C-alpha positions as CSV (number, residue, x, y, z in Angstrom):
1,X,-2.5,-10.6,24.2
2,X,-3.5,-7.1,22.9
3,X,-1.3,-4.1,22.3
4,X,-2.3,-1.2,24.6
5,X,0.7,1.1,24.0
6,X,3.3,1.5,21.2
7,X,6.4,2.7,23.0
8,X,8.7,5.3,21.6
9,X,11.7,3.5,23.1
10,X,12.7,0.9,25.7
11,X,12.6,3.3,28.7
12,X,9.1,4.4,27.7
13,X,8.0,0.8,27.5
14,X,9.3,-0.1,30.9
15,X,7.7,3.0,32.5
16,X,4.3,1.8,31.1
17,X,5.0,-1.8,32.1
18,X,5.7,-0.9,35.7
19,X,2.6,1.3,36.0
20,X,0.5,-1.6,34.6
21,X,2.2,-4.1,36.9
22,X,1.5,-1.8,39.9
23,X,-2.2,-2.1,38.9
24,X,-1.9,-5.9,39.0
25,X,-2.1,-6.2,35.2
26,X,0.3,-8.8,33.6
27,X,2.4,-7.3,30.9
28,X,4.4,-8.6,27.9
29,X,6.8,-6.3,26.0
30,X,6.6,-7.4,22.4
31,X,9.8,-6.6,20.5
32,X,11.9,-5.8,23.5
33,X,14.7,-8.1,22.3
34,X,14.8,-6.4,18.9
35,X,16.0,-3.0,20.2
36,X,19.6,-3.9,20.5
37,X,19.6,-5.7,17.2
38,X,20.3,-2.7,15.1
39,X,23.3,-1.5,17.1
40,X,23.7,2.3,17.1
41,X,20.8,3.0,14.8
42,X,17.8,4.5,16.6
43,X,14.7,2.3,16.4
44,X,11.3,3.8,17.3
45,X,8.0,2.0,17.4
46,X,9.5,-1.4,17.8
47,X,8.4,-2.2,21.3
48,X,4.7,-2.7,22.1
49,X,3.2,-3.1,25.5
50,X,0.7,-6.0,25.5
51,X,-1.8,-7.2,28.1
52,X,-4.3,-10.1,28.2
53,X,-7.6,-9.4,26.4
54,X,-9.5,-9.4,29.7
55,X,-7.3,-6.6,31.1
56,X,-7.5,-4.2,28.1
57,X,-10.1,-1.8,29.5
58,X,-8.3,-1.4,32.8
59,X,-4.9,-1.2,31.1
60,X,-6.1,1.6,28.8
61,X,-7.2,3.6,31.8
62,X,-3.8,3.2,33.4
63,X,-2.0,4.2,30.2
64,X,-4.3,7.2,29.7
65,X,-3.6,8.4,33.2
66,X,0.2,8.3,32.6
67,X,-0.2,11.1,30.0
68,X,2.6,9.7,27.7
69,X,0.6,10.2,24.6
70,X,-1.9,8.3,22.6
71,X,-2.2,4.6,23.5
72,X,-2.1,2.2,20.6
73,X,-5.3,2.1,18.5
74,X,-4.1,-1.0,16.8
75,X,-6.3,-2.7,14.2
76,X,-5.7,-6.4,14.9
77,X,-6.4,-7.2,11.2
78,X,-3.5,-4.9,10.1
79,X,-0.3,-5.9,11.9
80,X,1.5,-2.7,10.9
81,X,-1.2,-0.3,12.1
82,X,-0.2,1.9,14.9
83,X,3.5,1.2,14.7
84,X,4.3,4.8,15.2
85,X,2.0,6.5,17.7
86,X,1.2,10.2,16.9
87,X,3.3,11.4,19.8
88,X,6.4,9.2,19.2
89,X,9.5,11.0,18.1
90,X,11.0,10.0,14.7
91,X,14.4,10.6,13.4
C-alpha cells in the first residue's frame, strides 16, 4: 500500500476515500483509529489515504481532480515525510 493523500482530518480522509472507491480503487485509511485517541486535542496529519501500488497513478489523478490540496509526495524511505501536507491546517 502507498500513501496518495495525507488528510487534514477524518472527514477529509473519508471524502477522498469515497471518491477513490467510486473510481473502483480499493482504499485503506492508515491511522483512522488514532484520531479519537487524543480526546479533545486536535490532531492533524494523522490519517493517510493508502491504495495498492498498482492503483497509484489512477488514484493520484482522482485526488488531483478533487482539488483538496497537494496529494502526499511521501518518500517511502522516510516514514515521517509528508505528514503535514502544505495545504493542511495546523493549530
